[in-house]
C-alpha positions in Angstrom: -7.8 -20.7 -11.7 -8.5 -23.4 -9.1 -4.8 -23.7 -8.4 -4.8 -20.0 -7.2 -8.3 -19.9 -5.6 -6.9 -22.3 -2.9 -3.9 -20.1 -2.3 -5.7 -16.8 -2.3 -9.2 -17.6 -1.0 -9.8 -14.0 0.3 -9.5 -12.7 -3.3 -12.1 -15.0 -4.8 -14.7 -12.2 -5.1 -12.3 -9.7 -6.6 -12.3 -11.0 -10.2 -8.5 -11.2 -10.2 -7.1 -12.5 -13.5 -4.7 -15.5 -13.6 -1.8 -13.3 -14.8 -2.0 -11.3 -11.6 -1.8 -14.4 -9.4 1.2 -15.6 -11.5 2.9 -12.2 -10.8 2.0 -12.5 -7.1 3.8 -15.9 -7.0 6.8 -14.5 -8.8 7.0 -11.6 -6.3 6.7 -13.9 -3.3 9.6 -15.9 -4.7 11.7 -12.8 -5.1 10.7 -11.5 -1.7 11.7 -14.8 0.0 15.1 -14.9 -1.7 15.9 -11.3 -0.8 14.6 -11.8 2.7 17.5 -14.2 3.3 19.9 -11.2 2.7 18.0 -8.3 4.3 15.1 -8.2 6.7 12.1 -7.2 4.6 9.4 -9.2 6.4 9.7 -11.4 9.4 11.6 -14.6 8.9 8.7 -16.6 10.4 6.2 -15.1 7.9 8.6 -15.7 5.0 8.8 -19.4 5.8 5.2 -20.4 5.4 1.9 -19.8 3.6 1.1 -16.8 5.9 2.9 -14.6 3.5 0.0 -14.7 1.0 -2.7 -13.7 3.5 -0.6 -11.3 5.7 1.1 -9.4 2.9 -0.4 -10.1 -0.6 -4.2 -10.4 0.1 -4.0 -7.7 2.8 -2.3 -5.3 0.4 -4.5 -6.2 -2.6 -7.8 -5.3 -0.8 -7.0 -1.6 -1.1 -7.7 -1.8 -4.9 -11.3 -1.0 -4.0 -10.4 2.5 -2.9 -7.6 3.3 -5.5 -8.5 5.9 -8.1 -7.5 3.9 -11.2 -7.8 7.0 -13.4 -5.0 8.7 -11.6 -1.8 9.4 -13.5 0.2 8.9 -10.3 -0.5 6.8 -7.3 1.9 7.2 -4.3 3.0 4.6 -1.7 4.6 6.8 1.0 6.5 4.2 2.9 6.8 1.2 0.7 9.3 -1.1 2.5 9.2 -4.3 0.7 6.5 -3.2 -1.7 3.4 -3.5 0.3 1.0 -2.2 -0.9 2.7 -0.4 -3.8 4.1 -3.4 -5.7 1.0 -5.4 -5.2 -1.3 -2.7 -6.5 1.1 -2.1 -9.4 0.8 -5.8 -10.4 -3.0 -5.5 -10.2 -3.1 -2.3 -12.3 -0.8 -3.8 -14.9 -3.2 -6.8 -15.4 -6.2 -4.5 -15.4 -4.7 -2.7 -18.4 -4.6 0.6 -16.5 -1.9 3.2 -17.0 -1.3 4.7 -13.6 2.3 4.9 -12.5 3.1 4.1 -8.9 5.7 6.2 -7.0 7.2 4.1 -4.2 9.0 6.1 -1.5 11.6 4.1 0.4 14.6 5.6 2.0 16.5 2.3 2.5 19.0 1.7 -0.3 18.8 -2.1 -0.1 15.0 -2.1 -0.1 14.9 0.4 -3.0 17.2 -1.8 -5.0 14.9 -4.7 -4.4 11.9 -2.7 -5.5 13.7 -1.7 -8.7 14.6 -5.3 -9.4 11.0 -6.5 -8.9 9.6 -3.7 -11.0 12.0 -4.5 -13.8 11.4 -8.3 -13.7 7.6 -8.0 -13.5 7.5 -5.0 -16.0 5.7 -2.8 -13.6 4.9 0.9 -14.2 6.6 2.3 -11.1 9.2 4.8 -10.1 11.3 4.1 -7.0 12.0 7.2 -5.0 15.0 6.4 -2.8 14.4 9.3 -0.4 12.7 10.3 2.9 9.1 11.2 2.0 9.2 13.9 4.7 11.9 15.7 2.8 10.0 15.7 -0.5 8.1 18.9 -1.4 5.3 20.0 -3.7 4.1 16.5 -4.5 1.1 15.7 -6.7 -0.8 12.4 -6.6 -4.1 10.8 -7.2 -4.4 8.1 -4.5 -1.9 8.1 -1.7 -1.4 4.8 0.3 0.4 3.8 3.5 0.6 0.5 5.3 2.4 0.1 8.6 4.1 3.4 8.1 3.5 6.1 10.7 0.7 7.1 13.1 -2.4 8.6 11.6 -1.8 12.3 12.7 1.7 12.2 11.4 0.5 11.0 8.0 -2.2 13.6 7.8 0.3 16.3 8.6 2.7 14.9 5.9 -0.1 14.9 3.3 -1.1 18.5 4.1 2.4 19.9 4.1 4.1 17.9 1.3 1.4 17.3 -1.2 0.0 20.2 -3.3 -2.8 18.0 -4.6 -4.2 14.5 -4.1 -7.5 12.7 -4.5 -7.6 10.3 -1.5 -5.5 8.7 1.2 -5.9 5.0 2.0 -4.6 3.7 5.4 -4.6 0.3 7.1 -5.9 0.7 10.7 -5.1 -2.0 13.3 -6.9 -3.3 16.3 -6.8 0.1 18.2 -7.8 1.9 15.0 -11.2 3.1 16.3 -9.6 4.8 19.2 -6.8 6.3 17.1 -9.4 7.6 14.6 -11.6 9.1 17.4 -8.6 10.9 19.0 -7.3 12.2 15.7 -10.7 13.7 14.8 -10.2 16.0 17.8 -7.5 17.9 15.9 -8.3 17.1 12.3 -11.3 17.4 9.9 -11.6 15.0 7.0 -14.2 13.0 5.2 -13.7 9.2 5.6 -15.1 5.8 4.7 -14.3 2.7 6.6 -14.1 -0.9 5.2 -13.6 -4.0 7.3 -10.3 -5.8 6.5 -10.6 -9.1 4.8 -7.6 -10.4 6.6 -8.3 -9.4 10.2 -11.6 -9.0 12.1 -10.0 -6.3 14.3 -8.7 -4.2 11.5 -10.1 -1.9 8.8 -9.2 0.3 5.8 -9.7 4.0 6.0 -10.3 6.0 2.8 -9.8 9.7 3.6 -10.5 12.9 1.6 -10.5 16.7 2.2 -8.0 16.8 5.1 -7.8 20.0 7.2 -6.2 20.8 10.5 -8.6 22.2 13.0 -7.7 25.8 14.0 -7.5 26.3 17.8 -8.6 29.6 19.2 
């Protein structure tokens, strides 16, 4: 495990099994190769070790909030598979049975996600469609990373999901201000957790979303 503890120092307290790190490394290799054809992550990040902290460790930290007893977990704007593919890798090696639905409207990125899922034997379903056009969705945990502003995501969850357990979002350096402003128009229960990859960022675990009614 020492070979991986140096590569993934921020996950040393997460009890991540060796098989998960091996899958992470395989995913990184596939991501770098595909990134030469289409722009999934920045070329600069893909060239160096930053990819592990910026994308893998950052995505992996949401496992603490994921409902692992859910039949379905949904990544509503997956892009290159962060966090959906990362969480699916972790779930596979935790011997859990949740299926992850990854919504990605780009054909090229969806094809990449299918290829990764097949090669790593992940329990996923790739939804090549615009999540905003999907209706009557059901999910356990819903996740989003670098997708849309908080109010738009809340509106999406309320309108397009008939049931869900919790919503996990990555909030950036102006996240506190965004949260404060959003609470003027929305009611929800939330828990915050400081990001392990950035001192200015945090994770937001949200439940019981309701739009405030204006008189």
